[in-house]
C-alpha positions in Angstrom: -111.4 -55.5 4.9 -113.5 -52.3 5.4 -110.9 -50.2 3.3 -112.1 -51.7 0.0 -115.7 -50.7 0.9 -114.9 -47.0 1.1 -113.6 -44.2 -1.2 -109.9 -43.9 -1.7 -109.7 -40.8 0.3 -110.6 -42.6 3.5 -108.0 -44.1 5.6 -108.9 -47.2 7.4 -106.9 -49.0 10.1 -107.8 -52.4 11.5 -106.7 -54.7 14.3 -107.4 -58.5 14.6 -107.5 -60.9 17.6 -107.4 -60.3 21.3 -104.1 -58.5 21.5 -104.9 -54.7 21.8 -101.5 -53.7 20.8 -101.3 -55.3 17.5 -102.8 -53.9 14.4 -103.1 -55.4 10.8 -99.9 -53.4 10.0 -97.6 -55.0 12.7 -97.0 -54.5 16.5 -97.9 -51.3 17.8 -98.2 -49.7 21.2 -101.8 -48.9 22.1 -102.5 -46.6 25.0 -105.1 -44.2 26.3 -104.9 -40.4 26.9 -105.8 -39.5 30.7 -109.3 -38.3 29.8 -110.0 -41.6 27.9 -108.7 -43.6 30.9 -111.5 -41.7 33.0 -114.0 -42.9 30.7 -113.0 -46.4 30.8 -111.8 -46.6 34.5 -114.6 -48.9 35.8 -115.0 -51.0 32.6 -114.4 -54.7 32.4 -111.1 -56.1 31.0 -112.9 -57.1 27.6 -114.4 -53.6 27.2 -111.1 -51.9 28.1 -109.3 -53.9 25.4 -111.8 -53.1 22.7 -111.8 -49.4 23.6 -108.2 -49.3 23.8 -107.7 -51.2 20.5 -110.2 -49.2 18.3 -108.5 -45.9 19.6 -105.2 -47.3 18.5 -106.4 -47.7 15.2 -108.0 -44.3 15.3 -104.7 -42.6 16.0 -102.9 -44.6 13.5 -105.4 -43.3 10.9 -104.8 -39.7 12.3 -101.0 -40.0 11.4 -101.8 -41.2 8.1 -103.7 -38.1 7.5 -101.0 -35.8 9.1 -103.0 -35.1 12.2 -101.3 -35.4 15.4 -102.8 -38.3 17.6 -105.6 -37.1 19.9 -108.0 -38.5 22.4 -111.3 -39.8 21.1 -113.8 -39.5 23.8 -117.5 -40.7 23.3 -120.0 -37.7 22.8 -123.7 -37.7 22.6 -125.2 -41.3 22.2 -121.7 -42.6 22.4 -120.7 -41.1 18.9 -117.0 -40.4 18.8 -115.8 -36.9 19.0 -113.4 -36.4 16.1 -110.7 -33.6 15.8 -111.9 -30.7 13.9 -111.6 -31.2 10.3 -112.0 -34.9 10.2 -115.0 -37.2 10.0 -115.0 -40.7 10.8 -116.5 -44.0 12.3 -115.1 -46.8 14.5 -116.4 -50.4 15.0 -115.5 -53.5 17.3 -116.7 -56.9 17.7 -115.1 -60.2 18.9 -111.7 -60.4 17.4 -111.8 -57.4 15.2 -111.9 -53.6 15.3 -111.3 -50.8 12.9 -111.4 -47.0 12.6 -112.2 -45.1 9.2 -111.0 -41.3 8.9 -111.3 -38.9 6.1 -110.9 -35.0 5.8 -114.2 -33.4 6.2 -113.7 -31.5 3.0 -113.8 -34.8 1.1 -116.8 -36.8 2.7 -119.6 -35.5 4.6 -120.2 -38.5 6.9 -118.9 -42.2 7.4 -120.4 -45.3 9.1 -118.8 -48.5 9.5 -119.6 -51.8 11.3 -118.4 -55.4 11.8 -120.2 -58.1 13.2 -119.3 -62.0 13.5 -120.9 -63.7 10.6 -123.3 -65.7 12.6 -127.2 -65.8 12.6 -128.8 -63.0 14.8 -130.1 -64.3 18.1 -133.9 -65.5 18.1 -136.1 -62.5 18.0 -133.6 -60.0 17.0 -134.6 -59.8 13.3 -138.4 -59.2 14.0 -137.2 -56.1 16.1 -135.0 -54.4 13.6 -136.4 -55.4 10.2 -139.4 -54.0 8.3 -141.8 -56.5 6.7 -140.4 -55.6 3.3 -136.9 -56.2 4.5 -137.7 -59.6 5.9 -139.5 -60.5 2.6 -136.2 -59.6 0.8 -134.1 -61.7 3.3 -136.2 -64.7 2.6 -135.5 -64.3 -1.1 -131.7 -63.9 -0.5 -131.6 -66.8 1.7 -133.2 -69.0 -0.8 -130.9 -67.8 -3.7 -127.5 -67.6 -1.6 -128.0 -69.5 1.6 -124.2 -69.3 2.6 -124.6 -65.7 3.6 -126.2 -64.9 7.1 -128.4 -62.1 5.7 -130.2 -61.1 8.8 -126.8 -60.3 10.6 -125.9 -58.3 7.4 -129.0 -56.3 7.5 -128.4 -55.6 11.3 -124.9 -54.4 10.4 -125.9 -52.3 7.4 -128.5 -50.5 9.7 -125.7 -49.9 12.4 -123.5 -48.2 9.5 -126.4 -46.2 8.4 -127.1 -44.9 11.8 -123.4 -44.1 12.5 -123.4 -42.0 9.2 -126.7 -40.3 9.9 -126.2 -39.2 13.5 -123.2 -36.8 12.8 -125.2 -34.9 10.2 -128.5 -34.7 12.3 -127.7 -35.3 15.9 -130.9 -37.2 16.1 -131.9 -40.9 16.8 -132.7 -43.0 13.8 -134.9 -46.0 14.7 -134.4 -49.3 13.0 -137.9 -48.8 11.4 -136.9 -45.4 9.8 -134.6 -46.9 7.1 -135.8 -49.5 4.6 -132.5 -51.2 3.3 -132.3 -53.1 0.2 -129.2 -55.5 -0.1 -127.7 -56.5 -3.5 -125.2 -59.4 -3.9 -122.4 -59.5 -6.4 -122.0 -62.7 -8.5 -120.7 -65.7 -6.3 -121.9 -64.7 -2.8 -123.2 -68.0 -2.0 -120.3 -69.9 -0.3 -120.0 -68.2 3.1 -118.1 -65.4 1.6 -119.1 -62.6 -0.8 -119.7 -58.8 -1.3 -122.2 -56.4 -2.6 -124.1 -53.1 -2.1 -127.1 -51.8 -0.3 -129.3 -48.8 -0.3 -130.9 -47.4 2.7 -134.2 -45.4 1.8 -134.9 -43.0 4.6 -138.4 -42.9 5.8 -138.2 -39.9 7.8 -136.8 -36.4 6.5 -133.2 -37.0 5.7 -130.1 -34.7 6.6 -129.3 -31.5 4.8 -125.8 -31.5 3.3 -124.6 -28.4 1.2 -128.2 -27.1 1.1 -129.7 -30.5 -0.5 -131.7 -33.0 1.5 -130.4 -36.5 1.5 -133.2 -39.2 1.0 -131.1 -42.4 0.8 -127.8 -43.6 1.9 -125.6 -46.1 -0.2 -123.1 -48.8 1.2 -121.1 -51.7 0.5 -120.7 -54.9 2.4 -118.2 -57.9 2.4 -118.2 -61.1 4.5 -115.0 -63.1 4.9 -112.7 -64.3 7.7 -115.7 -65.1 9.7 -116.9 -61.5 9.7 -119.5 -59.3 8.0 -118.5 -55.7 7.4 -120.6 -52.8 6.1 -119.7 -49.2 5.4 -121.6 -46.0 4.3 -120.0 -42.9 3.0 -122.0 -39.8 2.5 -120.6 -37.5 -0.4 -121.3 -34.0 -0.8 -123.9 -33.4 -3.5 -121.6 -31.6 -5.8 -119.5 -34.5 -5.8 -122.3 -36.8 -6.4 -123.3 -34.6 -9.4 -119.8 -34.9 -10.7 -119.7 -38.8 -10.5 -122.9 -38.8 -12.5 -121.7 -36.8 -15.3 
């Protein structure tokens, strides 16, 4: 589901359901390295299943990139510490998890997120959305009521943050990125897809000597889930694409 939202150079492995030993590609053993076991030793069973399943996805993605499977430990603010030469992102929610990995030479940063396709709990939208974003969501709700746009905005902000943090090592508040969501034709029946652009309201990261002022992403809604993804290309690649 997330693979279609990212460049072809990115490897995505997903897992569905409660069985932490099963990926979208078939049965597969999912286990933890000792250092990962230490991190999760006191976790409740649900958290342990999610932690294990998403790392199973990450190691399968490493194998596809020709990298020996390695531990993925949470670093600062919980961001995963990837093997040298790789950048990536992970996500998990009820019944789904995924890992996206790419060689650092191909993409500067990645961020992915998946959420249940349900309305946000009461009060959450006001805490995460700017007035400009809320106004756009009202318009989208009127035009395409089958999509839970509030949840989609939350997911997009999560993906933006996950792409932002590895480039800056700084917190990005919900109010520091103004996200405009665009829907492809037909996004009105409880499924759909589209794009979004996050305009950074604080100085953006510097990539290859150039400051980035916005992040572009894609989204999809299906199978009861909303998924978003951001890939940050190098400026030289962006210039080539525009030629």
